[in-house]
C-alpha positions as CSV (number, residue, x, y, z in Angstrom):
1,M,-3.0,-1.6,6.5
2,K,-3.3,2.0,5.4
3,R,-6.6,3.6,4.6
4,T,-7.2,6.8,2.6
5,L,-9.5,9.6,3.7
6,H,-11.3,11.4,0.9
7,T,-12.4,15.1,0.8
8,L,-14.8,15.9,-2.0
9,M,-13.9,18.5,-4.6
10,A,-15.1,19.2,-8.1
11,A,-13.1,18.6,-11.3
12,A,-13.7,19.0,-15.0
13,E,-14.9,15.8,-16.7
14,P,-12.5,15.9,-19.8
15,A,-9.4,15.8,-17.6
16,F,-10.4,12.4,-16.2
17,G,-12.1,10.6,-19.0
18,K,-15.2,8.6,-18.1
19,I,-15.0,8.9,-14.3
20,P,-17.6,10.8,-12.4
21,A,-17.4,14.6,-12.4
22,F,-16.6,14.6,-8.7
23,I,-13.2,13.3,-7.5
24,F,-11.5,13.1,-4.1
25,L,-8.5,14.6,-2.3
26,L,-7.0,11.9,0.0
27,L,-5.5,12.0,3.4
28,T,-4.1,8.9,5.2
29,I,-5.1,7.0,8.3
30,S,-4.1,3.5,9.5
31,F,-5.8,0.4,10.8
32,G,-5.0,-3.3,11.4
33,A,-3.5,-5.5,8.6
34,S,-5.6,-8.6,8.8
35,A,-8.7,-10.0,10.5
36,Q,-10.5,-13.2,11.2
37,T,-14.1,-13.1,10.1
38,G,-15.9,-16.3,11.0
39,S,-14.4,-19.1,8.9
40,F,-12.4,-16.6,6.8
41,T,-9.0,-15.0,7.4
42,E,-8.1,-11.9,5.5
43,V,-4.9,-12.3,3.5
44,T,-5.0,-9.1,1.5
45,P,-1.6,-8.4,0.0
46,Q,0.5,-5.6,1.6
47,D,1.5,-4.0,-1.7
48,T,0.9,-0.7,-3.5
49,L,-1.9,-2.0,-5.7
50,F,-4.0,-3.3,-2.8
51,I,-2.9,-0.5,-0.5
52,T,-2.6,2.6,-2.6
53,P,-0.4,5.5,-1.6
54,P,-1.9,8.8,-0.5
55,E,-3.9,10.6,-3.1
56,E,-4.3,7.4,-5.3
57,D,-6.9,4.7,-5.7
58,F,-7.4,1.7,-8.0
59,W,-11.1,1.4,-8.9
60,V,-11.7,-2.2,-10.0
61,I,-14.7,-2.6,-12.4
62,T,-14.6,-6.3,-13.1
63,T,-12.5,-9.4,-12.2
64,A,-12.0,-12.9,-13.6
65,P,-10.0,-15.7,-11.9
66,A,-8.2,-18.3,-13.9
67,D,-4.9,-20.2,-14.1
68,Y,-3.7,-18.2,-17.1
69,D,-0.1,-19.4,-16.8
70,S,-1.0,-23.1,-16.4
71,D,1.2,-23.5,-13.3
72,G,-1.6,-25.2,-11.3
73,D,-2.8,-22.3,-9.2
74,V,-5.5,-19.7,-9.8
75,D,-4.6,-16.1,-10.8
76,I,-6.8,-13.0,-11.1
77,A,-7.4,-10.7,-14.0
78,M,-8.8,-7.3,-13.1
79,L,-9.8,-4.3,-15.2
80,G,-10.2,-0.8,-13.8
81,Y,-8.8,2.6,-13.6
82,Y,-6.0,3.9,-11.4
83,V,-6.6,7.5,-10.2
84,I,-4.0,10.0,-8.9
85,Y,-6.4,12.5,-7.7
86,N,-6.2,16.0,-9.3
87,E,-3.6,14.7,-11.7
88,S,-4.4,11.6,-13.9
89,V,-6.5,8.6,-14.7
90,D,-4.8,5.5,-16.0
91,Y,-6.9,2.6,-17.5
92,R,-5.4,-0.7,-16.4
93,L,-5.8,-4.3,-17.3
94,M,-3.8,-6.3,-14.7
95,L,-3.0,-9.9,-14.2
96,L,-2.2,-10.9,-10.6
97,R,0.0,-14.0,-10.9
98,N,-0.5,-16.1,-7.8
99,D,2.8,-16.6,-6.0
100,G,1.5,-18.3,-2.9
101,S,1.3,-17.4,0.7
102,A,3.4,-14.5,2.1
103,G,2.7,-15.5,5.7
104,P,-0.4,-16.3,7.8
105,S,-2.0,-12.9,7.0
106,S,-0.9,-12.0,3.5
107,W,-0.8,-13.4,0.0
108,A,1.8,-12.7,-2.7
109,F,1.1,-11.7,-6.3
110,T,3.2,-10.6,-9.1
111,H,1.6,-7.7,-11.0
112,V,1.6,-8.1,-14.8
113,E,0.2,-5.1,-16.7
114,V,-1.4,-6.0,-20.0
115,P,-1.3,-3.4,-22.8
116,M,-4.7,-2.0,-23.5
117,G,-4.0,-0.1,-26.7
118,E,-6.9,2.2,-27.4
119,L,-9.2,0.5,-24.9
120,T,-10.7,2.5,-22.1
121,T,-12.3,1.3,-18.9
122,G,-16.1,1.8,-18.6
123,N,-18.7,-0.5,-17.3
124,A,-17.1,-3.8,-18.3
125,D,-16.9,-7.5,-18.2
126,M,-14.3,-10.2,-18.8
127,A,-14.3,-14.0,-19.4
128,W,-11.7,-16.7,-19.9
129,G,-12.0,-19.4,-22.5
130,D,-9.7,-21.4,-24.8
131,A,-10.5,-19.8,-28.1
132,D,-7.8,-21.6,-30.1
133,G,-7.9,-25.0,-28.5
134,D,-4.3,-24.9,-27.5
135,G,-4.9,-25.8,-23.8
136,D,-4.4,-22.4,-22.3
137,L,-7.0,-19.8,-21.5
138,D,-7.5,-16.7,-23.7
139,L,-9.3,-13.6,-22.3
140,A,-12.3,-11.8,-23.7
141,V,-12.7,-8.2,-22.6
142,G,-15.7,-6.0,-23.2
143,T,-15.6,-2.4,-22.2
144,D,-16.7,1.0,-23.4
145,G,-18.1,-0.1,-26.8
146,A,-15.3,-2.5,-27.6
147,T,-14.9,-6.3,-27.4
148,V,-11.4,-7.8,-27.9
149,I,-9.7,-11.2,-27.3
150,Y,-6.3,-11.5,-25.8
151,R,-4.6,-14.6,-27.1
152,N,-2.6,-16.4,-24.5
153,D,0.8,-17.4,-25.8
154,A,2.4,-19.4,-23.0
155,G,1.3,-16.8,-20.4
156,S,1.8,-13.7,-22.6
157,M,-1.4,-11.9,-23.5
158,V,-1.5,-10.6,-27.1
159,M,-4.4,-8.4,-28.2
160,T,-5.9,-9.7,-31.5
161,D,-8.1,-8.2,-34.2
162,S,-11.1,-10.6,-34.1
163,G,-13.8,-8.2,-35.3
164,L,-16.2,-8.6,-32.5
165,P,-19.2,-6.3,-31.9
166,G,-18.6,-3.8,-29.2
167,Y,-19.8,-4.4,-25.6
168,W,-21.5,-1.3,-24.1
169,E,-23.0,-2.1,-20.7
170,D,-25.6,0.2,-19.3
171,N,-25.1,0.0,-15.5
172,S,-25.9,3.3,-14.0
173,Q,-27.8,2.0,-11.0
174,A,-24.9,0.7,-8.8
175,D,-25.6,-2.9,-9.7
176,F,-22.9,-5.5,-8.9
177,D,-20.7,-6.6,-11.8
178,L,-22.5,-9.4,-13.5
179,R,-21.1,-12.3,-15.5
180,S,-22.2,-11.1,-18.9
181,L,-19.6,-12.3,-21.5
182,T,-19.6,-16.1,-21.6
183,W,-17.8,-18.8,-23.6
184,A,-19.7,-21.9,-24.7
185,D,-19.5,-24.4,-27.5
186,F,-23.2,-23.9,-28.4
187,D,-22.8,-25.7,-31.8
188,N,-20.9,-28.8,-30.5
189,D,-18.1,-28.5,-33.0
190,G,-15.4,-28.6,-30.3
191,D,-14.3,-25.0,-30.1
192,S,-15.5,-22.2,-27.8
193,D,-18.0,-19.6,-29.1
194,L,-18.7,-16.3,-27.4
195,L,-21.9,-14.7,-26.2
196,V,-21.6,-10.8,-26.3
197,P,-24.6,-9.1,-24.6
198,S,-25.1,-5.4,-24.4
199,V,-24.1,-4.6,-28.0
200,F,-25.1,-1.1,-28.8
201,D,-25.8,0.1,-32.4
202,F,-25.1,3.8,-32.6
203,S,-26.9,4.1,-35.9
204,T,-30.2,2.8,-34.6
205,F,-29.6,3.7,-30.9
206,S,-30.6,0.2,-29.9
207,Y,-29.1,-2.8,-28.1
208,R,-28.8,-6.4,-29.2
209,T,-27.4,-9.7,-27.9
210,S,-24.9,-11.3,-30.2
211,L,-23.9,-15.0,-30.3
212,M,-20.6,-15.2,-32.1
213,R,-19.6,-18.6,-33.7
214,N,-15.9,-19.4,-33.6
215,D,-14.8,-20.3,-37.1
216,G,-11.1,-20.6,-36.3
217,P,-8.0,-18.5,-36.7
218,N,-7.7,-15.6,-39.1
219,A,-4.6,-14.6,-41.0
220,T,-3.3,-12.1,-38.5
221,G,-3.1,-14.2,-35.3
222,G,-6.7,-13.4,-34.3
223,F,-9.9,-15.3,-34.7
224,I,-12.8,-15.4,-37.2
225,F,-16.2,-15.0,-35.4
226,T,-19.5,-15.1,-37.3
227,E,-22.5,-13.5,-35.7
228,T,-25.4,-16.0,-35.8
229,D,-29.0,-15.1,-36.6
230,S,-30.1,-15.7,-33.0
231,V,-33.5,-15.1,-31.4
232,F,-32.0,-13.7,-28.2
233,T,-33.8,-10.6,-26.9
234,S,-31.7,-7.4,-26.7
235,T,-29.9,-6.8,-23.4
236,A,-28.4,-3.6,-21.8
237,H,-27.0,-5.1,-18.6
238,A,-27.0,-8.9,-18.8
239,Q,-26.2,-12.0,-16.8
240,S,-25.6,-15.2,-18.7
241,A,-25.0,-18.9,-17.9
242,W,-24.8,-22.0,-20.0
243,A,-25.9,-25.5,-19.0
244,D,-27.6,-28.6,-20.6
245,F,-30.8,-28.4,-18.6
246,D,-32.7,-31.0,-20.7
247,N,-29.8,-33.5,-21.0
248,D,-30.0,-33.5,-24.8
249,Q,-26.2,-33.1,-25.3
250,D,-26.1,-29.4,-26.1
251,L,-25.8,-26.2,-24.1
252,D,-28.9,-24.1,-23.2
253,L,-28.7,-20.5,-22.1
254,L,-30.1,-18.6,-19.1
255,L,-30.2,-14.9,-20.0
256,V,-31.1,-12.2,-17.4
257,N,-31.5,-8.6,-18.4
258,I,-31.2,-6.1,-15.5
259,A,-33.1,-2.9,-16.7
260,P,-34.5,-1.0,-13.8
261,L,-37.8,0.8,-14.2
262,T,-37.9,0.3,-18.0
263,G,-40.2,-2.8,-18.1
264,E,-37.5,-4.5,-20.3
265,G,-36.0,-6.8,-17.7
266,F,-36.5,-10.5,-18.0
267,I,-35.3,-13.9,-16.8
268,R,-35.4,-16.1,-19.9
269,R,-34.1,-19.6,-20.7
270,Y,-33.2,-20.4,-24.3
271,R,-33.5,-24.0,-25.2
272,N,-30.9,-25.1,-27.7
273,D,-32.7,-27.1,-30.4
274,G,-29.5,-27.7,-32.5
275,N,-28.4,-26.2,-35.8
276,G,-28.2,-22.7,-34.2
277,I,-31.9,-22.7,-33.3
278,F,-32.9,-21.5,-29.8
279,T,-36.4,-21.3,-28.3
280,G,-37.0,-18.7,-25.6
281,E,-38.9,-19.8,-22.5
282,D,-40.0,-17.5,-19.7
283,I,-39.7,-20.2,-17.0
284,L,-40.6,-17.7,-14.2
285,G,-43.3,-15.9,-16.2
286,T,-42.9,-12.2,-16.4
287,L,-40.8,-12.0,-13.1
288,S,-37.8,-9.8,-13.5
289,V,-34.9,-8.5,-11.3
290,E,-34.8,-4.7,-11.2
291,H,-31.6,-4.6,-9.1
292,G,-29.7,-7.8,-8.1
293,E,-29.0,-11.1,-9.7
294,A,-30.6,-14.4,-10.9
295,Q,-28.6,-17.6,-11.1
296,W,-28.9,-21.3,-12.1
297,G,-27.8,-23.9,-9.5
298,D,-28.8,-27.3,-8.2
299,Y,-29.3,-26.5,-4.5
300,D,-31.2,-29.7,-3.7
301,G,-28.9,-32.1,-5.5
302,D,-31.6,-33.7,-7.6
303,G,-29.9,-33.2,-10.9
304,D,-32.0,-30.4,-12.3
305,L,-31.4,-26.6,-12.2
306,D,-33.1,-24.4,-9.8
307,V,-33.1,-20.5,-10.0
308,L,-31.8,-18.2,-7.2
309,V,-33.2,-14.6,-7.3
310,A,-32.0,-11.8,-5.1
311,G,-32.7,-8.1,-5.0
312,N,-35.5,-5.8,-6.0
313,I,-38.1,-7.9,-7.8
314,R,-40.8,-7.0,-10.3
315,E,-43.4,-9.6,-9.6
316,T,-45.6,-11.3,-12.2
317,D,-48.6,-9.2,-11.2
318,G,-46.6,-6.0,-11.9
319,S,-46.0,-5.1,-8.2
320,F,-42.5,-4.6,-6.7
321,T,-40.9,-6.4,-3.8
322,H,-38.2,-4.1,-2.4
323,M,-36.0,-7.0,-1.1
324,A,-36.3,-10.7,-1.8
325,L,-33.9,-13.7,-1.5
326,R,-35.9,-16.4,-3.2
327,I,-35.3,-19.9,-4.7
328,Y,-37.5,-21.2,-7.5
329,R,-37.2,-24.9,-7.0
330,N,-37.4,-26.9,-10.2
331,D,-39.8,-29.9,-9.8
332,N,-40.1,-31.4,-13.2
333,E,-40.2,-28.0,-14.9
334,N,-42.6,-26.6,-12.3
335,Y,-40.8,-23.7,-10.5
336,I,-42.0,-23.4,-6.9
337,P,-41.0,-20.2,-5.1
338,E,-39.4,-20.5,-1.6
339,E,-38.4,-17.5,0.5
340,V,-34.9,-18.1,1.9
341,I,-35.1,-15.4,4.5
342,A,-38.6,-14.5,5.8
343,D,-37.7,-11.2,7.4
344,L,-34.8,-9.5,5.6
345,P,-35.2,-6.1,7.4
346,G,-35.3,-7.9,10.7
347,E,-31.8,-9.2,9.9
348,G,-30.6,-5.6,9.3
349,W,-30.7,-5.6,5.5
350,F,-31.4,-2.2,3.9
351,D,-31.2,-3.6,0.3
352,L,-29.7,-6.5,-1.6
353,T,-27.3,-6.1,-4.5
354,A,-25.9,-9.6,-5.3
355,A,-26.2,-13.3,-4.5
356,T,-24.5,-16.4,-5.8
357,W,-24.4,-20.1,-5.1
358,A,-21.2,-21.8,-3.8
359,D,-20.4,-24.7,-1.5
360,Y,-18.2,-22.7,0.8
361,D,-18.1,-25.4,3.6
362,S,-17.4,-28.3,1.2
363,D,-20.2,-30.4,2.4
364,G,-21.6,-31.2,-1.1
365,D,-24.5,-28.8,-1.3
366,M,-24.9,-25.2,-2.6
367,D,-24.8,-22.4,0.0
368,I,-25.6,-18.8,-0.7
369,L,-23.4,-15.7,-0.5
370,L,-25.6,-12.6,-0.2
371,A,-24.3,-9.1,-0.5
372,G,-26.1,-5.8,0.0
373,N,-26.3,-2.7,2.2
374,Y,-27.3,-2.4,5.9
375,N,-27.8,0.3,8.5
376,S,-24.8,0.1,10.8
377,G,-26.2,2.8,13.0
378,T,-23.9,5.5,11.6
379,N,-23.9,4.8,7.8
380,I,-25.6,2.7,5.2
381,E,-22.7,0.2,4.6
382,G,-22.0,-2.8,2.5
383,R,-21.8,-6.3,3.9
384,A,-21.9,-10.0,2.8
385,R,-23.2,-13.0,4.6
386,I,-23.1,-16.7,3.9
387,Y,-26.2,-18.8,4.4
388,T,-25.5,-22.4,4.9
389,N,-27.6,-25.1,3.1
390,I,-28.6,-27.7,5.7
391,G,-30.9,-30.2,4.0
392,G,-32.5,-27.5,1.8
393,T,-32.9,-25.0,4.6
394,F,-30.6,-22.0,4.7
395,T,-29.3,-20.6,8.0
396,D,-26.9,-17.8,8.8
397,S,-23.4,-19.3,9.0
398,G,-22.0,-16.6,11.2
399,N,-19.7,-15.4,8.4
400,E,-20.1,-11.7,7.9
401,L,-17.7,-10.3,5.4
402,P,-17.1,-6.7,4.2
403,A,-18.7,-5.9,0.9
404,P,-18.7,-2.7,-1.3
405,R,-21.3,-0.1,-0.7
406,S,-23.4,0.4,-3.8
407,S,-24.0,4.0,-4.6
408,G,-24.1,6.2,-7.6
409,D,-22.7,4.3,-10.6
410,R,-20.4,2.0,-8.5
411,G,-21.5,-1.4,-7.4
412,G,-18.7,-3.8,-6.8
413,T,-17.2,-7.1,-8.1
414,F,-16.4,-10.3,-6.3
415,S,-15.2,-13.8,-7.2
416,W,-15.0,-17.2,-5.6
417,L,-11.7,-18.8,-6.2
418,D,-9.4,-21.4,-4.6
419,I,-6.4,-19.2,-4.1
420,D,-4.5,-21.7,-1.9
421,G,-5.3,-24.9,-3.8
422,E,-6.9,-26.6,-0.8
423,G,-10.1,-27.5,-2.6
424,D,-12.3,-25.0,-0.9
425,L,-13.6,-21.6,-2.0
426,D,-11.8,-18.4,-1.0
427,Y,-13.2,-15.0,-1.5
428,F,-12.0,-11.9,-3.4
429,I,-14.0,-8.6,-3.5
430,A,-13.5,-5.0,-4.6
431,G,-15.5,-1.8,-4.7
432,Q,-16.4,1.3,-2.9
433,Y,-16.2,1.3,0.9
434,F,-16.6,3.9,3.7
435,V,-13.5,5.2,5.2
436,P,-13.4,4.1,8.9
437,D,-14.2,7.2,11.0
438,G,-14.3,9.2,7.7
439,N,-17.6,11.0,8.3
440,G,-19.3,9.3,5.3
441,L,-16.4,9.6,2.9
442,V,-15.6,6.7,0.6
443,E,-12.6,5.0,-1.1
444,A,-11.6,2.0,-3.3
445,Q,-10.7,-1.2,-1.5
446,M,-9.8,-4.8,-2.5
447,H,-10.0,-7.7,0.0
448,L,-8.8,-11.3,-0.2
449,Y,-10.1,-13.9,2.3
450,R,-8.8,-17.4,2.8
451,N,-11.4,-20.0,3.7
452,E,-10.6,-21.7,7.0
453,A,-13.9,-23.7,7.3
454,P,-13.2,-27.0,9.0
455,G,-14.7,-29.3,6.3
456,Q,-12.1,-31.1,4.2
457,N,-12.9,-31.3,0.5
458,E,-11.1,-34.1,-1.4
459,P,-11.1,-33.7,-5.2
460,P,-13.7,-35.8,-6.9
461,Q,-12.8,-39.1,-8.6
462,A,-12.3,-38.7,-12.3
463,P,-14.7,-40.2,-14.8
464,S,-13.7,-43.6,-16.2
465,G,-14.5,-45.9,-19.1
466,L,-14.1,-43.3,-21.8
467,E,-15.6,-44.5,-25.1
468,V,-16.1,-42.9,-28.5
469,T,-18.4,-43.9,-31.3
470,T,-18.8,-42.2,-34.7
471,P,-22.6,-42.4,-35.5
472,A,-22.3,-40.2,-38.6
473,E,-19.7,-38.5,-40.7
474,N,-17.6,-35.8,-38.9
475,T,-19.4,-36.8,-35.7
476,A,-18.2,-38.3,-32.4
477,L,-20.3,-39.4,-29.5
478,L,-18.3,-39.4,-26.2
479,R,-19.4,-41.6,-23.3
480,W,-18.0,-42.2,-19.9
481,L,-18.8,-43.7,-16.5
482,P,-19.6,-41.0,-13.9
483,G,-17.1,-39.8,-11.3
484,S,-17.8,-39.7,-7.6
485,D,-17.2,-37.3,-4.7
486,D,-16.9,-37.5,-0.9
487,H,-19.7,-35.0,-0.4
488,T,-21.4,-33.9,-3.6
489,P,-24.1,-36.4,-4.7
490,G,-23.6,-38.0,-8.1
491,S,-26.6,-36.3,-9.7
492,A,-25.1,-32.9,-8.8
493,L,-21.6,-33.5,-10.2
494,T,-20.9,-31.7,-13.5
495,Y,-18.2,-32.4,-16.1
496,H,-15.7,-30.3,-17.8
497,L,-14.6,-31.3,-21.4
498,E,-11.6,-30.0,-23.3
499,L,-10.8,-31.0,-26.9
500,F,-7.5,-30.8,-28.7
501,R,-6.9,-31.6,-32.4
502,N,-3.6,-32.9,-33.6
503,N,-1.7,-31.5,-30.6
504,I,0.6,-33.1,-28.1
505,P,-1.4,-33.2,-24.8
506,V,-1.0,-30.0,-22.9
507,D,-0.5,-29.1,-19.2
508,L,-4.1,-28.5,-18.3
509,P,-4.7,-25.3,-16.2
510,A,-6.1,-25.4,-12.7
511,R,-9.9,-25.4,-12.6
512,T,-11.6,-22.0,-13.0
513,P,-14.1,-21.8,-10.1
514,E,-17.4,-22.6,-11.9
515,P,-19.4,-25.6,-12.8
516,G,-18.2,-28.0,-15.5
517,N,-18.8,-26.7,-19.0
518,I,-21.1,-29.6,-20.1
519,S,-23.3,-30.0,-17.0
520,A,-24.4,-33.2,-15.3
521,V,-24.3,-35.7,-18.2
522,T,-22.4,-38.8,-19.0
523,E,-22.3,-38.5,-22.8
524,W,-21.7,-35.6,-25.3
525,L,-22.1,-35.3,-29.0
526,L,-19.6,-33.4,-31.2
527,T,-20.6,-32.5,-34.7
528,G,-19.0,-30.8,-37.7
529,L,-15.5,-32.1,-36.8
530,E,-12.7,-31.7,-39.3
531,T,-10.5,-34.7,-40.3
532,G,-7.8,-35.3,-37.8
533,T,-6.8,-37.0,-34.5
534,Y,-8.5,-35.6,-31.4
535,Q,-7.5,-35.8,-27.8
536,W,-10.2,-35.2,-25.1
537,A,-9.7,-34.4,-21.5
538,L,-12.6,-34.9,-19.1
539,R,-12.8,-33.9,-15.4
540,T,-15.5,-34.3,-12.7
541,V,-16.4,-31.1,-10.9
542,D,-18.0,-31.0,-7.4
543,A,-20.3,-28.4,-5.7
544,A,-17.2,-26.5,-4.4
545,Y,-16.1,-26.3,-8.1
546,S,-13.1,-28.5,-7.3
547,G,-12.1,-30.6,-10.3
548,S,-10.7,-34.1,-10.5
549,Q,-7.7,-35.3,-12.4
550,A,-8.3,-35.5,-16.1
551,S,-9.2,-38.7,-17.8
552,M,-7.9,-38.5,-21.4
553,G,-8.9,-40.3,-24.6
554,E,-8.3,-40.1,-28.3
555,F,-10.4,-40.6,-31.4
556,S,-10.0,-40.0,-35.1
557,I,-12.2,-38.4,-37.8
558,G,-11.7,-39.3,-41.4
559,D,-8.7,-41.3,-42.9
560,I,-5.7,-40.0,-41.0
561,T,-3.7,-43.2,-40.6
562,A,-1.8,-42.7,-43.8
563,V,0.1,-39.6,-45.1
564,Q,1.9,-38.8,-48.3
565,T,5.7,-39.1,-48.4
566,P,7.7,-36.7,-50.5
567,D,7.8,-39.1,-53.5
568,G,4.0,-39.6,-53.4
569,Q,4.1,-43.1,-51.8
570,K,1.4,-43.9,-49.2
571,A,3.1,-44.0,-45.8
572,G,1.9,-46.2,-42.9
573,Y,2.7,-45.0,-39.4
574,R,1.7,-47.1,-36.5
575,L,2.0,-47.0,-32.7
576,N,1.2,-50.5,-31.4
577,Q,-0.5,-51.2,-28.1
578,N,2.1,-51.8,-25.4
579,Y,2.4,-55.3,-24.0
580,P,1.9,-56.4,-21.4
581,N,-0.9,-54.1,-20.5
582,P,-1.6,-53.6,-17.6
583,F,2.0,-53.9,-16.5
584,S,4.0,-53.5,-13.3
585,K,7.8,-53.3,-13.7
586,Q,8.2,-52.9,-17.5
587,T,6.3,-52.9,-20.8
588,V,7.3,-53.1,-24.4
589,I,6.3,-50.3,-26.8
590,S,6.7,-50.8,-30.5
591,Y,6.1,-48.5,-33.5
592,E,6.5,-48.4,-37.3
593,I,7.6,-45.5,-39.5
594,P,7.8,-45.6,-43.3
595,V,10.6,-43.1,-43.8
596,T,13.7,-42.1,-41.9
597,G,13.2,-39.0,-39.8
598,P,12.8,-37.4,-36.4
599,V,10.7,-39.4,-33.9
600,R,9.5,-38.4,-30.5
601,L,8.0,-41.0,-28.2
602,S,6.5,-39.4,-25.0
603,V,4.7,-40.7,-21.9
604,F,2.1,-38.5,-20.3
605,S,0.3,-38.7,-17.0
606,S,-3.5,-38.9,-16.8
607,E,-3.5,-35.1,-16.2
608,G,-1.7,-34.6,-19.6
609,R,1.7,-33.8,-18.2
610,E,4.7,-35.1,-20.1
611,I,6.8,-37.2,-17.7
612,L,9.1,-39.3,-19.8
613,V,10.6,-39.0,-23.3
614,P,12.1,-42.5,-24.1
615,V,12.8,-41.5,-27.8
616,N,13.6,-38.1,-29.2
617,E,16.0,-38.6,-32.2
618,N,16.2,-39.6,-35.8
619,R,15.2,-43.2,-36.5
620,Q,15.6,-45.3,-39.6
621,K,12.4,-46.4,-41.4
622,G,11.0,-49.7,-40.2
623,T,9.8,-51.3,-36.9
624,H,11.3,-50.2,-33.6
625,E,10.6,-51.2,-30.0
626,I,11.7,-50.1,-26.6
627,I,11.4,-51.6,-23.1
628,L,9.9,-49.0,-20.8
629,D,11.2,-49.3,-17.2
630,A,8.1,-48.4,-15.1
631,R,9.4,-49.1,-11.6
632,D,9.5,-45.4,-10.7
633,L,6.0,-44.7,-12.0
634,P,3.0,-44.7,-9.6
635,A,0.1,-47.0,-10.3
636,G,-2.4,-45.4,-12.6
637,I,-3.3,-44.5,-16.2
638,F,-0.7,-43.2,-18.6
639,Y,-0.6,-42.3,-22.3
640,V,2.2,-43.0,-24.8
641,R,2.3,-40.8,-27.8
642,L,4.2,-41.2,-31.1
643,Q,5.0,-38.0,-33.0
644,A,6.7,-38.6,-36.4
645,G,6.5,-36.2,-39.3
646,A,2.9,-35.1,-39.6
647,H,1.7,-38.2,-37.8
648,A,0.6,-38.4,-34.2
649,Q,-0.9,-41.3,-32.4
650,T,-1.6,-42.1,-28.7
651,K,-2.2,-45.3,-26.8
652,R,-3.5,-45.8,-23.2
653,M,-1.4,-47.7,-20.7
654,I,-2.2,-48.9,-17.2
655,R,0.5,-49.4,-14.6
656,I,-0.4,-51.6,-11.6
657,N,1.4,-52.2,-8.4
658,D,2.0,-55.8,-7.7
659,G,3.7,-55.2,-4.3
660,K,7.1,-56.2,-5.6
661,Q,10.1,-54.2,-6.8
């Protein structure tokens, strides 16, 4: 694997946009292609994006993993700038489509460059979410005073004009890329809203934090977002996470502002009281992170959310702790501090830049990935270590991974992701590294590591017993029986809900590596729903962020069982329940249509994949029935869907195996 050696020389700022005024002239040296690091094997691709030619570098600012093409594996979006030193800077938004293993020590990606229009790459953030409810993931990008949404049209990313306030992150202290932009259905109306921190007003020279309510599509292929009158404190460099900490069926917000040496940093929880009202709570008092991160996570598996804090800390008494890795254990809303590592300098740490929860060994509890700088004896270099959670006590796992060196205005970015679909968490990281034997010179690097930890993580069992009641107009209360997992305790399982309106069930994308979007609950209230037929897909998510198969259900809001025919006559469409149900070899499906026209009768798996189309043709008005031969179907839950004119209806079927053919 080639490395590049940099010699420092000055350059004029205008020729290179918003990159530092010092750039590098590069020479080339070589080193080994892959390495085994504890439980991880490096599988960094051997291509020209990861291994740049001489005199070139790709500086990655932010990354976001997701299955954007809905093919069942996780891809990576990355935003940065590509430098040909002494020549040019090219801003790039790239999608790395996952093409699978390229051998024991390399992975294969197809590079898809997404047009950026007038966007430039500054301190930035990205987040995936389904803005339009069509089942695939759209991409929010915030960079250099702009925030845009790329609409995902079957894997093609289209920039939209959604009128969002501009994201302008102030990160001049080499902090790691934080998860700032976040999607969440804060108002429980079934669509994804967007939190945009670090919004800078150039007329008042002040920041604000904007919560943007999703009000549906606009007339030009984009989206209508309305800024709510929120109480969120202004943020310049923020970290945000959503969860239902109080189990009241709406999403609360943990908002962290990293503002070194200004006195404006905070760790604040905003309780969602409904109707767009949030109440701020300083759950850790005046404690703030000057450099580093703070994250929610249930490390002790008791069903409530603890807080992980790492980095340079401003204590509640106003003093500063240079380095801390600390958990605030949530005991009935009393937050008890526990030092994870008593002697950080004794373990060689020089400073800490980032930490995150993740169950890397798939044993059902949350471990800690810690990144920072250490004194190697010749340089202050970056490194990452994983501390394993054993009964609430964290010990060094022996996994020491390379990490970017934080310096100047460059920190780094990393993501946990299941690149190989094995149910455990792999590791992607990018940033500024020392050149081996380069006498202190630096370069851009990206690394991908496959997790070879011996623990086997089976996907959790899907939730069951899906029920829907309508306690009020335009309201649906969803209930289910909890899923289960081979390692993660039931109280620590979260759930991921997706809602589709008047759509044929979609191919659900692979799980993005994060907790479920509605936390550890077994019921959820949706309000303000429009008239229509709704399908909902629900998955169980374990501590390694592995998701179960989807359980799917359907409900209706308003009177949608009858539609108007062209001559004004009321039309009754009906899909009858199949019989017998459950069934083994075959079952009868009947339906009624009031007018002659095209009919599509489809059978879907429990994951929402269309597997059979028994009818797809014009049919005469009246009652029809078919006999479905089920001998080639596995035992399990299926859905049959009638689509005729403007009418759509779905029924649940169960196929059992009676041991005979």
